[in-house]
C-alpha positions in Angstrom: -15.1 -46.2 27.9 -13.0 -43.2 28.5 -11.8 -41.0 25.6 -8.2 -42.2 26.2 -9.2 -45.9 26.1 -11.2 -45.2 23.0 -8.3 -43.6 21.2 -6.0 -46.4 22.3 -8.5 -49.0 21.0 -8.6 -47.1 17.6 -4.8 -46.9 17.4 -4.6 -50.7 18.1 -7.2 -51.4 15.3 -5.1 -49.3 12.9 -2.0 -51.2 13.7 -3.8 -54.5 13.1 -5.1 -53.1 9.8 -1.6 -52.4 8.6 -0.3 -55.7 10.0 -2.9 -57.9 8.1 -2.4 -56.0 4.8 1.4 -56.1 4.6 2.3 -59.8 4.4 3.8 -60.8 1.1 2.8 -57.5 -0.4 5.4 -57.6 -3.1 5.6 -61.4 -3.6 3.2 -61.7 -6.6 3.9 -60.0 -9.9 1.6 -57.2 -11.1 -1.6 -58.5 -12.5 -2.9 -57.0 -15.7 -4.7 -53.9 -14.2 -1.7 -53.2 -11.9 0.6 -53.4 -15.0 -1.5 -50.5 -16.4 -0.8 -48.5 -13.2 2.9 -49.3 -13.5 2.8 -48.3 -17.2 1.5 -44.8 -16.4 4.6 -44.1 -14.3 6.7 -44.3 -17.5 5.7 -41.4 -19.8 6.5 -37.8 -19.2 3.8 -35.6 -17.7 2.8 -34.1 -21.1 2.0 -37.7 -22.3 0.2 -39.1 -19.2 -3.1 -37.4 -20.0 -3.1 -38.7 -23.5 -2.5 -42.3 -22.3 -5.3 -42.1 -19.7 -7.7 -40.6 -22.3 -7.2 -43.7 -24.5 -9.1 -45.7 -21.9 -12.7 -44.8 -21.5 -13.2 -46.3 -18.0 -10.1 -44.7 -16.4 -10.8 -42.1 -13.7 -7.7 -39.9 -13.3 -7.2 -39.0 -9.6 -5.5 -42.2 -8.5 -3.1 -42.3 -11.5 -2.2 -38.6 -10.9 -1.4 -39.4 -7.3 0.7 -42.4 -8.2 2.5 -40.4 -10.8 3.4 -37.8 -8.2 4.5 -40.4 -5.6 6.6 -42.9 -7.6 9.7 -40.7 -7.8 9.8 -40.9 -4.0 8.8 -44.5 -3.5 9.8 -46.3 -6.7 7.7 -48.4 -8.9 8.2 -51.9 -7.5 5.3 -54.2 -6.6 5.7 -53.4 -2.9 5.9 -49.6 -3.2 3.0 -49.1 -5.6 0.8 -51.4 -3.6 1.8 -49.8 -0.4 0.9 -46.4 -1.7 -2.5 -47.7 -2.7 -3.0 -49.5 0.6 -2.5 -46.6 3.0 -5.6 -44.7 1.9 -7.8 -47.6 2.8 -6.1 -47.8 6.3 -7.0 -44.1 6.6 -10.6 -44.9 5.8 -10.9 -47.0 9.0 -10.9 -44.0 11.4 -13.4 -42.2 9.1 -15.7 -45.3 9.4 -15.2 -45.2 13.2 -16.2 -41.6 13.3 -19.2 -42.1 11.0 -20.4 -45.1 13.1 -20.0 -43.0 16.2 -22.0 -40.1 14.8 -24.8 -42.3 13.4 -25.1 -44.5 16.5 -22.6 -44.6 19.3 -19.0 -45.0 20.3 -19.1 -48.8 20.5 -20.7 -49.0 17.0 -17.8 -47.0 15.6 -15.1 -49.1 17.1 -16.7 -52.4 16.2 -17.3 -51.2 12.6 -13.7 -50.2 12.4 -12.5 -53.6 13.6 -14.8 -55.4 11.1 -13.5 -53.3 8.3 -9.9 -54.0 9.4 -10.4 -57.7 9.1 -12.7 -57.9 6.1 -11.0 -60.2 3.5 -12.7 -58.3 0.7 -11.3 -55.0 1.9 -7.9 -56.5 2.5 -7.7 -58.0 -0.9 -8.4 -54.8 -2.8 -6.3 -52.7 -0.4 -3.3 -54.8 -1.6 -3.8 -54.0 -5.3 -1.9 -51.1 -7.0 -5.3 -49.9 -8.1 -7.7 -47.1 -7.0 -9.6 -49.1 -4.5 -8.0 -47.7 -1.3 -8.7 -44.1 -2.5 -12.2 -45.3 -3.5 -13.0 -46.5 0.0 -11.5 -43.4 1.7 -13.3 -40.8 -0.4 -16.6 -42.8 -0.2 -16.3 -42.8 3.6 -15.6 -39.1 3.7 -18.4 -38.4 1.2 -21.1 -40.3 3.2 -19.9 -38.8 6.5 -20.0 -35.3 4.9 -23.4 -35.9 3.5 -24.7 -37.0 7.0 -23.2 -34.0 8.7 -24.8 -31.7 6.0 -28.2 -33.4 5.7 -28.9 -34.3 9.3 -26.6 -32.2 11.5 -26.8 -28.9 9.7 -23.1 -28.6 9.0 -21.6 -26.9 6.0 -21.4 -28.8 2.7 -17.6 -28.5 2.3 -16.7 -32.0 3.3 -19.5 -33.5 1.2 -18.6 -31.6 -1.9 -14.8 -32.0 -1.7 -15.0 -35.7 -0.9 -17.7 -36.4 -3.5 -15.6 -34.6 -6.2 -12.6 -36.7 -5.3 -14.8 -39.9 -5.2 -16.2 -39.2 -8.7 -12.6 -38.6 -10.0 -11.4 -41.9 -8.5 -13.9 -44.5 -10.0 -16.6 -44.1 -12.6 -18.9 -46.5 -10.8 -19.0 -44.0 -7.8 -21.9 -42.2 -9.5 -24.1 -45.0 -8.1 -23.4 -43.7 -4.6 -24.7 -40.3 -5.5 -28.0 -42.1 -6.3 -27.9 -43.6 -2.8 -27.8 -40.1 -1.4 -30.6 -39.1 -3.8 -32.8 -42.0 -2.6 -32.3 -40.9 1.0 -33.2 -37.3 0.1 -36.3 -38.1 -2.0 -37.7 -40.5 0.6 -38.1 -37.3 2.8 -38.9 -34.9 0.0 -42.3 -33.9 1.2 -41.1 -32.9 4.6 -38.0 -31.0 3.2 -38.2 -30.2 -0.5 -35.6 -27.4 -0.2 -33.0 -29.9 0.9 -33.2 -31.7 -2.5 -32.6 -28.6 -4.5 -29.6 -27.7 -2.3 -28.2 -31.2 -2.5 -28.6 -31.2 -6.3 -26.7 -27.9 -6.6 -23.8 -29.1 -4.4 -23.6 -32.4 -6.2 -23.5 -30.6 -9.6 -20.5 -28.6 -8.3 -18.8 -31.9 -7.0 -19.4 -33.5 -10.4 -17.9 -30.6 -12.4 -14.2 -31.8 -12.4 -15.3 -35.3 -13.6 -17.5 -33.7 -16.2 -14.6 -31.8 -17.6 -12.5 -34.9 -17.8 -15.3 -36.8 -19.6 -15.6 -33.9 -22.0 -11.8 -34.1 -22.7 -12.2 -37.8 -23.4 -15.1 -37.2 -25.8 -13.3 -34.5 -27.7 -10.6 -37.0 -28.5 -13.3 -39.2 -30.1 -12.0 -42.4 -28.6 -14.3 -45.4 -28.7 -15.9 -46.5 -25.4 -14.0 -49.5 -24.0 -16.2 -52.7 -24.3 -17.0 -54.6 -21.2 -17.0 -57.9 -22.9 -15.0 -59.4 -20.0 -17.9 -58.9 -17.6 -20.3 -61.9 -17.6 -24.0 -61.7 -17.0 -24.7 -61.9 -13.2 -27.0 -64.6 -11.8 -29.9 -63.7 -9.5 -27.8 -64.4 -6.4 -25.0 -61.9 -7.3 -26.0 -59.2 -4.8 -26.3 -61.6 -1.9 -22.9 -63.1 -2.9 -21.3 -59.7 -2.9 -22.5 -59.1 0.7 -21.1 -62.4 1.7 -17.8 -61.6 0.1 -17.5 -58.7 2.6 -17.2 -61.2 5.4 -15.2 -63.8 3.4 -18.0 -66.3 2.5 -18.4 -67.7 -1.0 -21.7 -69.5 -1.9 -19.8 -72.0 -4.1 -17.6 -73.3 -1.3 -19.6 -72.8 1.9 -17.9 -74.6 4.9 -18.5 -74.5 8.6 -16.6 -71.2 8.9 -18.8 -69.6 6.3 -22.0 -70.9 8.0 -20.9 -69.5 11.4 -19.9 -66.1 9.9 -23.1 -65.9 7.9 -25.3 -66.7 10.9 -23.5 -64.1 13.0 -23.9 -61.5 10.3 -27.6 -62.1 10.0 -28.2 -61.9 13.7 -26.3 -58.6 14.0 -28.1 -57.1 11.0 -31.5 -58.1 12.4 -30.6 -56.6 15.8 -29.8 -53.3 14.0 -32.9 -53.2 11.7 -35.3 -53.6 14.6 -37.9 -50.8 14.7 -37.8 -47.9 14.7 -36.1 -47.3 11.3 -34.2 -44.2 12.1 -32.6 -41.7 9.6 -29.2 -43.3 10.3 -30.5 -46.8 9.4 -32.3 -45.5 6.3 -29.1 -43.8 5.0 -27.1 -46.9 5.5 -29.7 -49.1 3.8 -29.8 -46.8 0.8 -26.0 -46.8 0.6 -25.8 -50.6 1.0 -28.6 -51.6 -1.4 -29.2 -49.1 -4.1 -25.9 -49.1 -6.0 -25.6 -52.8 -6.1 -29.2 -53.5 -7.1 -29.2 -50.8 -9.7 -26.1 -52.2 -11.4 -27.5 -55.8 -11.1 -30.8 -54.8 -12.8 -28.9 -52.9 -15.5 -26.7 -56.0 -16.0 -29.6 -58.1 -16.9 -29.6 -56.2 -20.2 -25.9 -55.2 -20.5 -23.5 -56.9 -18.1 -21.8 -54.3 -15.8 -21.8 -56.0 -12.4 -18.4 -56.3 -10.9 -18.1 -57.0 -7.1 -15.2 -54.8 -6.5 -17.0 -51.8 -7.9 -19.3 -51.9 -4.8 -16.4 -51.8 -2.3 -17.8 -48.5 -0.7 -21.0 -50.5 0.3 -18.8 -52.2 2.9 -18.9 -49.0 4.9 -22.6 -49.3 5.5 -22.4 -53.1 6.0 -19.8 -53.0 8.8 -21.6 -50.1 10.6 -24.9 -51.9 10.5 -23.1 -55.0 11.9 -21.4 -52.9 14.6 -24.7 -51.2 15.6 -26.3 -54.6 16.0 -23.5 -55.9 18.1 -23.6 -52.8 20.3 -27.3 -53.2 20.8 -26.9 -56.9 21.7 -24.1 -56.0 24.1 -26.5 -53.9 26.1 -28.6 -57.0 26.7 -26.0 -59.8 26.8 -22.3 -59.1 26.5 -21.7 -62.8 26.2 -23.8 -63.1 23.1 -22.4 -60.0 21.5 -18.8 -60.9 22.1 -19.4 -64.5 20.9 -20.9 -63.0 17.6 -18.0 -60.6 17.3 -15.4 -63.3 17.9 -17.2 -65.5 15.3 -17.1 -62.7 12.7 -13.5 -61.7 13.4 -12.2 -65.2 13.5 -13.9 -66.2 10.3 -12.8 -63.1 8.4 -9.3 -63.3 9.6 -9.1 -67.0 8.5 -10.4 -66.0 5.0 -7.8 -63.2 4.9 -4.9 -65.5 5.8 -6.1 -67.9 3.1 -5.4 -65.2 0.5 -1.8 -65.0 1.6 -0.9 -68.7 1.6 -3.3 -70.5 -0.8 -1.7 -70.7 -4.3 -5.1 -70.6 -5.9 -5.3 -66.9 -5.1 -2.4 -65.9 -7.3 -3.9 -63.8 -10.1 -1.4 -63.7 -13.0 2.2 -64.7 -12.9 3.7 -62.4 -15.5 7.0 -62.3 -13.6 7.4 -66.1 -13.8 6.6 -66.1 -17.5 9.0 -63.2 -18.2 11.8 -64.9 -16.2 11.4 -68.0 -18.3 11.7 -65.9 -21.5 14.6 -63.8 -20.1 16.7 -66.8 -19.0 16.0 -69.5 -21.5 14.7 -67.8 -24.6 16.2 -64.3 -24.5 16.8 -63.9 -28.2 13.6 -65.6 -29.4 10.7 -63.9 -31.2 7.9 -63.3 -28.7 4.4 -63.2 -29.9 1.6 -62.2 -27.5 -2.0 -63.1 -27.6 -3.3 -59.5 -27.5 -2.4 -56.0 -26.4 -3.2 -56.8 -22.8 -0.7 -59.6 -22.8 1.9 -57.3 -24.1 1.1 -54.9 -21.2 1.3 -57.7 -18.6 4.8 -58.7 -19.8 6.1 -55.1 -20.1 7.2 -54.6 -16.4 9.4 -57.8 -16.5 10.8 -58.3 -20.0 14.6 -57.7 -20.1 14.8 -57.5 -23.9 14.5 -54.1 -25.6 13.0 -55.9 -28.6 9.2 -55.4 -28.3 6.9 -58.4 -28.4 4.5 -58.6 -31.3 0.9 -59.5 -31.4 0.1 -63.1 -32.3 -2.4 -63.5 -35.1 -3.0 -66.8 -37.1 -1.5 -65.2 -40.2 1.6 -64.1 -38.2 2.1 -67.6 -36.8 1.7 -69.1 -40.3 4.4 -66.8 -41.6 6.8 -67.3 -38.8 10.0 -68.9 -40.2 11.9 -69.2 -36.9 11.3 -70.7 -33.5 9.1 -68.4 -31.4 7.3 -68.1 -28.1 3.5 -67.5 -28.0 2.4 -66.0 -24.7 -1.3 -66.6 -23.8 -3.4 -64.9 -21.1 -6.1 -66.6 -19.1 -9.7 -65.3 -19.3 -10.4 -65.4 -15.6 -9.7 -61.8 -14.5 -12.6 -61.9 -12.5 -15.6 -60.0 -11.5 -15.6 -62.1 -8.3 -14.9 -60.6 -4.9 -12.5 -63.1 -3.5 -10.7 -64.1 -6.7 -9.0 -67.5 -7.1 -7.6 -68.7 -10.3 -9.1 -71.3 -12.7 -6.8 -73.8 -14.3 -6.1 -72.5 -17.7 -6.4 -74.8 -20.7 -4.2 -72.5 -22.8 -4.3 -74.5 -26.1 -8.0 -75.1 -25.8 -9.7 -71.9 -24.7 -7.5 -69.1 -26.0 -8.3 -67.0 -29.1 -5.6 -69.0 -30.9 -7.1 -72.4 -30.0 -8.1 -73.2 -33.5 -4.6 -72.5 -34.8 -3.0 -74.8 -32.2 -5.5 -77.5 -33.0 -4.6 -77.3 -36.7 -0.8 -77.2 -36.1 -0.2 -79.5 -33.1 3.0 -80.7 -34.8 4.5 -77.2 -34.4 4.1 -77.1 -30.6 7.4 -78.0 -29.1 6.7 -77.2 -25.4 4.1 -75.7 -23.1 5.0 -73.8 -19.9 2.1 -73.0 -17.5 2.0 -70.3 -14.9 -0.9 -68.8 -13.0 -3.3 -67.6 -15.7 -0.4 -67.2 -18.1 1.0 -69.8 -20.6 4.1 -69.7 -22.8 4.0 -72.0 -25.8 7.1 -72.8 -27.8 6.5 -73.3 -31.5 8.8 -74.3 -34.3 8.6 -73.3 -38.0 
């Protein structure tokens, strides 16, 4: 392939990446975490840091970037999601270049194509959340590490990208351990490299350390991760399957074909000898996920989307296997590539049109309140429910938190807004039907006061209950 054709192929892949990420981008309302992003565009700059420091698991870089951009692009669902989407698109050429440096040109292009179509990557690119930045900085960090550790280049890219990565998501520290594993595996041959790496990583972590210090000085309590369930023993395997759009709970013929194609491509890559490139990708793919899974056996902390950067190693390993097979049989390699692309694209399209993939319909709930119950007292299940309603409520009268004592004392008709408990740790999130009166924190009150329930309106993961005095 000539250099011109290579660049044309990469440009075409980038156009496809944008095309498959844009449909219905602003159709759904903000879900709870996106509402937090929206909320941080409201306060003045002097107040933004205080708001962020109230939340212990908030890394600041993405929110600062959003705060800088929103005066130019607005704060609608489409604009905030688009601003978060483009960094992930920019990660695709970085993955191409990394695959090319680690293996060859074909590996880079095929890895870029697989990342473009991955339903897992598409889903989180379309959130007004840090995941696009997370993937971009992770790709730059691992590329910079490879250039420094194995190519003898300067550490500038590794340090800068790592610093940005650590400021983007607190779980990114796990990917520093992936680099550490690669370095320590070769410690006897090159002990000086470990000391240098440790020094550069300390420098990269310094901005994040200062932010953590500022948080600790405010003496805020650490946010509890009670919403994270304990993972089962298949969780790491399921996360890898999410990357190509397969769920173990609903395996169909498409999932079987994609799974088999993935296994064949990975086996083709992992044939001996186990080169430095393969070792680095395996450390990057396995260590963060397995470390979090083992830790979660004691204290649940395993969330699929936190391991999004592992998809970098996954698609490059797949691309390398396909490139190797193509040298032996183009027919086999292209059949596997077609199976992977068709299966992933099908799973991606499902996210756009299947109503089960709507996360939380705060817009629908707020529209009901604004049009039919504009002057009514609104009582919300908890602070997060108040936040979910905030971007859409027309009334200037703030909602109040609903407590059993508050409901008992209410002497006027009121609305109680309940939030489903299914914000998920799953990779390809679909909604679970919400039995609002039976599984909410207020379920006991509703059971004891069924006569006061006048009407129940159900939306995706949100329910509005009309109660009378």
